[in-house]
C-alpha positions as CSV (number, residue, x, y, z in Angstrom):
1,M,15.2,24.0,8.9
2,T,13.5,22.0,11.6
3,K,14.4,18.4,12.3
4,T,11.1,17.3,10.8
5,E,11.7,19.3,7.6
6,E,15.3,18.0,7.4
7,T,14.0,14.4,7.7
8,A,11.4,15.0,5.0
9,V,14.1,16.3,2.6
10,L,16.4,13.3,3.3
11,T,13.5,10.9,2.9
12,S,12.5,12.5,-0.4
13,R,16.0,12.2,-1.7
14,A,16.3,8.5,-0.7
15,A,13.0,7.7,-2.4
16,K,13.9,9.6,-5.5
17,G,17.0,7.4,-5.8
18,F,14.9,4.3,-5.7
19,R,13.8,2.9,-9.0
20,P,11.4,-0.1,-9.0
21,E,11.5,-2.5,-11.9
22,P,8.7,-2.1,-14.5
23,P,5.8,-2.6,-14.5
24,V,6.0,-0.9,-11.1
25,F,6.5,2.9,-10.8
26,L,7.0,5.2,-7.9
27,C,4.4,8.0,-7.9
28,E,5.4,11.6,-7.4
29,P,2.7,13.9,-5.8
30,E,2.0,15.5,-9.2
31,D,1.5,12.0,-10.6
32,L,-1.1,11.2,-8.0
33,Q,-3.2,14.3,-8.8
34,Q,-3.4,13.1,-12.4
35,I,-4.3,9.5,-11.7
36,I,-6.9,9.9,-9.0
37,P,-9.8,9.0,-11.3
38,E,-7.9,5.8,-12.4
39,L,-7.1,4.9,-8.8
40,G,-10.8,5.5,-7.9
41,N,-11.9,3.1,-10.5
42,L,-9.3,0.5,-9.2
43,L,-10.5,0.9,-5.7
44,R,-14.2,0.6,-6.6
45,A,-13.5,-2.6,-8.7
46,C,-11.6,-4.2,-5.8
47,V,-14.3,-3.3,-3.3
48,E,-17.1,-4.6,-5.6
49,D,-15.1,-7.8,-5.9
50,G,-15.2,-8.2,-2.1
51,A,-11.8,-6.8,-1.1
52,G,-11.6,-5.8,2.6
53,I,-9.7,-2.6,2.2
54,G,-11.6,-0.2,4.4
55,F,-14.8,0.4,2.4
56,V,-18.4,-0.9,2.5
57,L,-20.6,-1.1,-0.5
58,P,-22.0,0.9,-2.2
59,L,-18.8,2.8,-2.9
60,E,-19.5,5.9,-5.0
61,K,-17.0,7.3,-7.5
62,E,-16.6,10.5,-5.6
63,Q,-15.9,8.7,-2.3
64,A,-13.2,6.5,-4.0
65,E,-11.5,9.5,-5.6
66,A,-11.7,11.5,-2.3
67,F,-9.9,8.7,-0.5
68,W,-6.9,8.9,-2.9
69,A,-7.0,12.7,-2.8
70,S,-6.8,12.6,1.0
71,R,-3.5,10.7,0.6
72,L,-1.8,13.5,-1.3
73,P,-0.6,15.5,1.8
74,S,1.1,12.4,3.2
75,I,2.9,11.8,-0.1
76,E,3.9,15.4,-0.5
77,N,5.3,15.3,3.1
78,C,7.1,12.0,2.4
79,D,5.2,10.4,5.2
80,A,3.9,7.8,2.7
81,F,4.8,6.6,-0.7
82,M,2.7,5.1,-3.5
83,M,3.7,2.7,-6.3
84,V,1.5,1.6,-9.2
85,A,1.8,-1.2,-11.6
86,R,0.9,-0.5,-15.2
87,E,0.1,-2.6,-18.2
88,Q,-0.4,-1.0,-21.6
89,G,-0.7,2.4,-19.9
90,E,-3.5,1.2,-17.6
91,I,-3.1,1.1,-13.8
92,T,-3.5,-2.6,-12.8
93,G,-2.3,-2.4,-9.2
94,V,-1.2,-0.2,-6.3
95,V,0.4,-0.3,-3.0
96,M,1.4,2.2,-0.3
97,L,4.2,2.4,2.2
98,A,3.3,4.6,5.2
99,L,6.3,5.4,7.4
100,A,6.0,5.3,11.2
101,L,6.4,8.9,12.3
102,Q,7.2,8.4,16.0
103,D,10.8,9.0,17.1
104,N,11.0,5.4,18.4
105,G,9.7,4.0,15.1
106,Q,12.1,5.3,12.5
107,H,12.9,1.7,11.5
108,R,9.4,0.6,10.5
109,A,6.6,1.2,8.0
110,E,3.2,-0.1,7.2
111,V,2.3,-1.7,3.9
112,A,-1.2,-0.5,3.0
113,K,-3.8,-0.7,0.3
114,L,-2.3,-3.4,-1.9
115,M,-4.8,-3.8,-4.7
116,V,-4.7,-5.5,-8.0
117,H,-7.6,-5.0,-10.4
118,P,-9.8,-8.2,-10.6
119,H,-9.2,-8.4,-14.4
120,H,-5.4,-8.5,-13.9
121,R,-5.0,-11.0,-11.1
122,R,-2.9,-14.2,-11.3
123,K,-0.2,-12.3,-13.3
124,G,2.3,-11.8,-10.5
125,I,1.4,-8.1,-10.1
126,A,0.9,-8.3,-6.3
127,R,4.3,-10.0,-5.9
128,K,6.0,-7.3,-8.0
129,L,4.4,-4.6,-5.9
130,M,5.5,-6.3,-2.7
131,A,9.0,-6.7,-3.9
132,A,9.1,-3.1,-4.8
133,V,7.9,-2.2,-1.3
134,D,10.8,-4.1,0.1
135,G,13.3,-2.2,-2.0
136,L,11.7,1.2,-1.3
137,A,11.6,0.5,2.5
138,L,15.3,-0.5,2.5
139,S,16.2,2.7,0.5
140,L,14.5,4.6,3.3
141,D,16.3,2.7,6.1
142,R,13.0,1.0,7.1
143,W,13.5,-2.6,7.8
144,L,10.5,-3.7,9.8
145,L,7.3,-3.9,7.8
146,V,3.8,-4.5,9.2
147,L,0.4,-5.1,7.5
148,D,-3.0,-6.6,8.1
149,T,-5.5,-8.3,5.8
150,V,-8.9,-9.8,6.1
151,T,-8.7,-13.3,7.5
152,G,-9.5,-15.8,4.8
153,D,-9.0,-13.3,2.0
154,R,-7.0,-14.4,-1.0
155,A,-4.3,-11.9,0.0
156,E,-3.8,-13.7,3.3
157,S,-2.0,-16.6,1.5
158,L,0.2,-14.2,-0.5
159,Y,2.0,-12.6,2.3
160,P,3.8,-15.6,3.8
161,T,5.1,-16.4,0.3
162,C,6.6,-12.8,0.3
163,G,8.4,-13.5,3.6
164,Y,5.8,-12.2,6.0
165,R,5.2,-13.9,9.4
166,K,1.8,-14.2,10.9
167,V,1.5,-12.5,14.3
168,G,-2.1,-13.4,15.0
169,V,-5.8,-12.8,14.3
170,I,-8.1,-10.1,15.7
171,P,-11.7,-11.2,15.6
172,D,-14.5,-8.9,14.4
173,Y,-11.9,-6.2,13.5
174,A,-13.8,-4.4,10.7
175,Y,-16.9,-4.5,8.6
176,G,-16.2,-6.1,5.2
177,S,-17.3,-4.6,1.9
178,H,-20.6,-6.4,2.1
179,G,-21.3,-5.3,5.6
180,S,-20.5,-8.3,7.8
181,L,-17.8,-8.2,10.5
182,D,-14.5,-9.8,9.5
183,A,-11.4,-10.8,11.4
184,T,-8.0,-9.4,10.4
185,T,-4.7,-11.2,10.3
186,V,-1.6,-9.2,11.3
187,F,1.8,-9.9,9.6
188,Y,5.3,-8.5,9.9
189,K,8.5,-8.8,7.9
190,D,12.1,-8.1,9.0
191,L,14.0,-7.1,5.9
192,R,17.3,-7.6,7.8
193,T,16.8,-11.4,7.7
194,G,16.2,-11.5,4.0
């Protein structure tokens, strides 16, 4: 077994030992295959609501589902992990944790694609997903988390309340869902400091 395969096995075991508190659930690769249509609907609803999460309108159903399907290899390899929040069986939110793969980055990970369906906002779902990310990261010995979000977006005010520190702003970083250039704000969190 190569060092990379050995690391993947250990990472998988650590993640399987992690149990987030409901309504948050850690997705296994076979789970992801089954929920791709639901995740596609969630992604489309968030983009249509103006979320700056990497897509420009119009976002077709096939494109949204293809995005989630493209995440499957990373999840199968334990290079990334996905958690969903559910309410009455319906997926109401999602977040991903992508591990840094470089030898010198074995202590860090990126928080990505935090989304809460517009009809389920203001219920604390994003906070529960972010708390679960912290627990998952620690179970994987990843204590430095990084993320970025559209400057001025509603999510920008969430992250400091979850313990993230603002690094700075990059102007004209990406096109927003409605086609105009948006700045992005970069954050980090050191889980060793609580």
